[in-house]
N, C-alpha and C positions, 0 to 999 in steps of 0.2 A: 542555131546554127554554131552550136557547140561541138567541140571535138573531143572523144575520148582517147586517153593515151595510157597504156600500161604504167603502172607506178614508177616501174625501175627504168624507164625511157625518159630523156628530157628531150622535148620538142619546143621549139622556140614557136611562139605565136605570131602568125601574119596578119596584119590588118588585111581588110577587104580593099582592093583596087577601085577607083572610081566608076570604071567599067561595069564592074559587078554590080555595085550599088544599083547604077542606072538600070540595069537588067533586072535587079531585084524589086525595083520600084515599079516597073512595068509590068512584071510577071504576078506580084502579089497585091491583093486589095489593101493590107494595112502594112507600112515599113516604118520601123524605127532605126534611125541612124544616129550612132552615139560613140562616145570612148569607151573602151574597155573599161569595166567596173564601175562606171559613172553612176552615181545614186539618182540622178534625175532620169536616166534610162530606165531604171527600176521603178521610179514613180511613174512614168509614162506607161511602161507595161502593165502594172498593176491596175491604173485607172481603165486602159481598155481592156483588160481581162475582166473588170469588174462589169464590164458593159456587154461581155460574153463574146469578145473578140481575142483570138489568138494572133498579136502581130508577129512579123518577120522582124528580127534585130539584125542589123549590120553593124559591127564593131569596126572602127577605125582606129588608128595609131593613137596613142596617148599624147602625143605633141600636136595633133591636130585640132585646132579651134575652130575651124570652119570645115565646111565641105562644099564643093562645087558639083551641085547635081542639078541638071536641067530639070525644068518642069516637065514631065512626060504626058501632061494633059493634051498637048496638041494647041494650046494657045500661044505658046512661044517656046522655041528650042533652044534659047541664050541660055547660057550657063549663069546660075546666080549663087551668090555666098549666102549660107545660112548657118548661123550659130548651133551648135548642137546642145541638145538632141534634136534632129529634125524629124517631124512625122509626117509621113505620106498615105494619104488615103485615096484610094483610086487613081493612082498614079498623079495626084497634085499634092502639091506643099500645103499643108496646114501651118506649119510653123514649129515653134519649140513648145515646151512645156505650158509656157503662160498662155500662148494662143489656145492649145488644146484645152486648158482649163476653162478659158474664156467661151469657147465653142459649147463646151459640156455644159457650163452653167445656164448659159442661154438656152439650152434645149436643141440647138441644131446638130449636136455630135450624133445622136442615133439616126436621123434622116441621112446625115451625111454616110454614115457606115452603110445603111440599107442600100442607098445609091451605089455604093462601092462593091456590094455584093460580100460585104464582110458579116451581115447579119442576115439570118434567114427569116426572122419574125417579122 
């Protein structure tokens, strides 16, 4: 979700509003929500790309430490706070980088990605 602008024009960057993040979580198999330029978002993206998945990345403002995004899995529609970066697979909140790494190390990440439709193999 990067925007290109001509070099001579200055354009301010607008963070994604929570409604658009929720929409992206519902419409895409894998979504990473994080602060703009965060190194942890880069690590999450590289881990997922190493598994053959191209995640959608939603960037929020630099001052946002938490994001209120509802779990779109249908199990509960209440809003929940999640530290950034937040990883959603198949509309369900997996957690941050540490939870994603734990799922990957335990061998459960690939089946979760397959069930979400993010992997074709």
